[in-house]
C-alpha positions, -999 to +999 in steps of 0.1 A: +000+000+000+010+036-006+003+064+019+004+101+011-015+133+018-047+119+003-048+087+022-043+050+014-042+043-023-037+010-041-012+020-069-022-010-089-057+004-094-053+038-112-084+057-122-097+052-157-084+075-184-114+085-205-106+086-242-132+112-251-112+125-280-094+093-289-103+065-313-141+062-316-156+030-331-179+034-361-207+019-340-206+047-314-236+070-312-236+100-336-232+124-307-200+107-296-186+105-331-193+142-336-176+154-305-155+185-313-118+179-313-105+215-310-118+247-295-126+259-330-150+230-336-170+238-305-203+256-313-218+282-290-202+295-258-183+321-277-182+343-246-160+316-229-138+308-259-129+342-273-093+353-275-079+360-241-108+342-223-100+320-193-107+287-211-087+296-242-057+307-220-061+274-201-061+254-233-031+274-246-012+266-214-008+302-205-030+299-174-033+274-145-066+273-128-095+251-118-129+259-132-166+250-126-187+248-157-223+256-149-249+250-175-278+229-188-272+194-203-258+190-238-241+224-241-205+211-242-192+208-206-175+174-211-162+183-245-147+216-233-128+197-206-115+171-230-105+196-256-086+216-229-069+184-218-057+175-253-046+210-262-023+210-232-012+174-235-025+166-201-039+133-190-077+134-190-095+116-161-132+116-157-152+108-126-190+109-123-202+122-090-232+098-095-210+067-091-177+078-076-168+079-039-141+093-017-119+064-025-121+071-063-113+108-058-083+100-036-070+074-062-074+099-090-055+126-071-028+102-059-022+091-095-021+127-107+005+134-080+027+106-092+023+116-128+032+152-120+065+140-105+073+128-141+062+160-157+027+148-168-002+170-158-037+159-152-071+173-160-096+159-135-131+162-149-159+156-124-193+154-139-224+163-119-202+176-091-232+190-072-239+153-063-207+151-042-213+155-005-192+178+017-167+151+026-161+142-011-156+179-020-132+184+009-109+158-005-105+179-036-094+210-017-056+202-013-052+191-049-069+222-062-050+245-038-016+230-046-025+226-083-018+189-084-046+187-109-065+210-131-100+205-119-128+210-144-161+203-127-194+203-145-228+209-129-264+216-139-272+233-106-260+266-092-227+259-076-233+287-050-259+263-034-243+229-041-205+234-038-186+242-006-173+277-004-136+269+001-136+249-031-156+274-051-134+303-039-103+285-053-119+281-087-133+301-116-170+298-122-180+299-158-216+299-170-226+280-201-257+290-220-282+268-240-271+265-276-290+286-301-309+273-331-280+286-353-255+266-332-276+234-334-282+239-372-244+240-376-242+207-358-269+192-380-251+204-412-218+190-399-233+156-390-249+153-425-215+160-443-186+151-420-169+118-424-175+111-387-212+118-391-240+100-410-218+094-441-196+071-418-222+044-422-210+018-446-225+019-481-248+047-471-254+074-496-256+110-486-288+119-466-307+151-469-327+169-443-361+185-452-367+220-439-397+211-418-378+181-403-349+205-395-372+229-377-388+201-357-354+188-346-343+223-335-376+228-316-374+194-298-337+199-289-342+225-263-306+238-268-291+204-262-265+193-288-265+156-276-303+155-280-305+170-315-278+146-328-295+116-312-328+126-328-311+131-361-295+097-360-327+079-351-346+098-378-319+088-404-324+052-394-361+055-400-356+071-434-332+045-445-354+017-433-382+032-455-359+032-485-354+070-486-324+092-485-344+122-474-351+127-437-385+142-436-409+153-408-426+119-408-392+102-401-385+126-373-419+120-357-416+082-359-381+083-345-388+106-316-423+090-310-440+123-307-458+147-330-437+177-340-456+208-327-461+233-355-447+263-338-423+289-354-407+307-325-403+338-346-435+336-366-473+337-362-476+306-341-453+321-314-474+353-311-508+335-314-500+309-287-485+334-262-515+356-269-539+328-262-519+318-231-521+353-216-558+358-224-566+324-209-548+332-177-565+366-176-598+350-182-592+326-153-595+294-175-569+273-158-573+243-181-567+263-213-538+281-196-521+248-188-528+236-224-510+266-239-481+263-214-476+226-224-478+236-261-451+262-257-429+239-237-432+210-261-425+233-290-392+244-274-402+279-263-376+295-241-390+289-205-374+322-194-397+340-218-427+323-203-416+331-168-411+368-177-447+370-191-461+355-159-442+380-138-456+409-159-491+394-157-490+390-120-490+428-116-508+438-148-539+415-144-539+406-107-520+432-088-532+440-053-562+416-057-538+388-048-503+404-042-487+371-032-491+358-068-462+381-079-439+363-054-450+329-068-442+340-103-408+355-093-400+322-075-409+303-107-387+325-128-358+319-104-365+282-105-362+283-143-328+299-139-316+276-112-327+242-124-340+246-160-361+221-179-376+196-176-380+200-138-389+237-141-420+228-160-435+220-126-427+255-112-441+271-143-473+251-140-476+261-103-473+298-113-498+293-141-524+277-118-518+305-092-523+333-118-552+317-135-572+310-104-564+343-086-589+372-084-582+396-112-577+434-112-559+458-136-561+486-111-523+487-107-515+492-143-544+516-147-530+536-118-494+539-130-505+546-166-528+574-154-501+590-133-476+588-162-501+603-185-505+634-162-467+638-160-463+635-198-491+661-202-471+685-181-493+682-150-465+682-126-465+713-103-443+722-074-437+700-045-455+715-015-431+734+007-437+714+039-427+682+020-394+695+006-360+685+019-351+703+051-317+687+058-295+716+049-287+748+067-307+773+046-338+752+042-357+771+069-350+804+051-371+791+022-398+776+044-389+741+034-401+714+058-420+739+080-453+726+094-446+691+081-466+665+100-448+633+109-473+605+102-462+584+132-473+611+156-509+609+146-537+583+153-537+554+128-503+566+114-521+590+091-511+627+090-536+650+073-517+675+051-514+683+014-492+658-005-500+664-041-489+695-059-516+722-062-522+714-099-531+678-091-553+682-060-582+658-062-564+635-087-573+598-083-551+572-099-555+540-080-591+528-080-592+494-062-618+469-073-639+447-050-620+416-062-600+395-037-577+414-015-586+447-031-620+446-014-601+451+020-578+477+004-608+496-009-623+498+026-589+508+041-585+535+014-619+550+023-609+552+059-575+568+051-592+594+028-617+602+055-589+607+080-570+629+056-601+650+049-613+652+085-582+671+096-582+697+068-594+724+092-565+717+115-541+719+086-555+753+076-552+766+112-515+756+112 
């Protein structure tokens, strides 16, 4: 047995070196065969791969650091780690936090230490690192701090909540974004023509991809490169089995076993469906609201767009009638950012049910729009003297702040005095309805206005 800083390690059982970029058999899945081999072949994530960026400097050997790659599935986390490893001639070792334990982590680090003594660096890639518990993450600390390994850890969850602070503070956090339709389209084109792609099949003539089939694949992919290539490969198998060299929409639907939703994210369907969605929620039809939500999700609509619309709706169509609904929608929007699809569909559904079943009022948007209209029309006026700032030496000279009534010195915390400019006396912007919570607000507002009016004589006497 060998003993070192990282504990007891059997040297005869080194961790597996993953040949992500090595020789790939012809029978490997299309997504594996098409893995990028260089930084230039990686699609998307240009904000991380530009000249002078941390990842490019790491790949070029001009920087030494450990990084956390945070992003949704299928955006290139494993590929980036492997490409960096090859570019720097380091040994690439992959551990999955789903199956690896402390013993595996210690063995990988101990092997990296021995290799480093012979001038061989190691890139330790840990997938799903958020699944490691604190003890497993603690084992990584000395290796990261002493740079025995270049740690590249991938996670689909926010590392701020799932990774221990000491480890995160010693690493660089890089956020990966979902691939765009243009990125995925480039992958499809490459898979159709590259020798590693569909043409790699023996005796298989070149395949073509119909426009509607391409659109369906992009919509179903959800920004995931692995998914779009898997769907393409299966659709190609269906087309060939039917004796066709053209991958059409029927082949895609049979391969994926679902109907492609006709939904152009930049065309009429996008606007028609989101319009129907908003109007169904506003109309309190929860069943229709959930239908249009499902339709958008299945068509590949950006869940962040849906979440933003719900946040707006919570104030525009519900407002003070059920003020807690805004918090529900904000929480759903945060969940979309933190965990993404498919799990975030549940959070979005909760927000949709909350908004659809809530009492409705547009009094908030009517109030602010009416106030803005007066300001835009020039109805502004001077701030009453007793409300002006009095926190400077010459304020009293101008009468600023004189006779101001401090609300907390009066019964009910309401001080009767003029608040609006002279030009706007009597203006009413917020008109609460009798729906939901606004019924109580309406009653309270009547009481407040009565208190403000009842003391007008006292104000004039002052």
